[in-house]
N, C-alpha and C positions, 0 to 999 in steps of 0.2 A: 664402797665398791660402786663403780659406774659402768654403764654400757657405752660402747661406741667411742668415737674420737672426741677428745676434749675440745670444747668451743674456745676456751681460754688458752691461747698459745703459750702462756707462761707455765702451764701445768705439765708435769711429766707423767706419762702413762706407761704402765708395764702390763702386757697381756698376761692374764692368768689362765684363760681358756680360749685360745684363738680359734679352735675348731669346734666350739660348743654348738651343737645343733639346736635349733628352735623346733618346738613341737606344738602342733595344733591339738587342742583337747577341748572337751565339753563335759558339762555336768549331765548326768542322765535326765534330769528334769528339763534342761534346755532342749535336748534331742527329742524328748517326748512331745514337747510343745511345737517345735519348729522343724522336726525331721532331721535326718542325718545327711549332710552333704556327701554325695558320692563322687563328684568331680570338682576340681578346683574352681571352675567357673561358677559353680553354685554358691560359693562363698559370697559372691556379690549380692545375693538375696538374704544373707544372714546378718545378724547384728554382731559385728566384730568388735572386740574390745581393743582399743588403740592405746599404744604407749607413747607418751610424750617425753622426749629427751631434749633438754635445753629448750629451745623455742620451736622445735619441730615435732609435728605429730607424725608418727611412723605408720603410714597407711598403705605402704607397699610391702607386701609379704613375698618372700622368695621360697621356692620349694625345689627339691631335686627330683627330677624324673629321669632315673638312670644317671647318665653322665651330663645331662643338660639341665640348666637352671631355668625354672619357669617363674615369672613374676606376675603378681596380681595386685591391683589396687582394690582395697576393701574399704568399707565404711561401717560406722556404728554410731549409736547415740551417746556413747561415753568414751572418755579417754582420761588417762591419769599419768602423772609423772612419779607416782609412788608404787614401787614394785610390790609392796604388800597388798595394796588395793587391787592391782592387776592380778595378783594371785588369789584374792578372796572373792571379788565380784563374781567370777564364773561359778563359784561354789553355790551361789544362790540361783543359778540357772538364768542369769541375765544377759550373757553374751559369750561369744567364742573368743578365747585368747590364743595367742601364739606366744609361748613362753620358752625360756632357755630350758634345756633338758634337765639341768641340775635342779631347777626350781620344782620340777614334778615330784621330787622326793619330799617336798614340804606340802604337797596337795593331798591331804588325807581324804578329801571328798571324792577323789577319782575312784571310779569302780574298778575293781581288780578283774 
């Protein structure tokens, strides 16, 4: 399973979750050390975990604010092209990820 548009034009892609929302989450240990961002602009001061797809680092995150979309460029000291790594690194309180909503079901470290 892959995210986004295929870079190789000879591949055929079928959407399985075209309206899947991405969710910002954090380990309690990260928030204890760095504080909880209260506004989107504050994410610029946080260590965000970036996902790499193909040769592109995805550092532009989009959020819904009512009916309008708000975009923000974020930065961080780590990125990965491995979804399991992106899922596990935050459990150690090292960075803030934005993950597909379905992936949250696999994040047992999230506080209820």
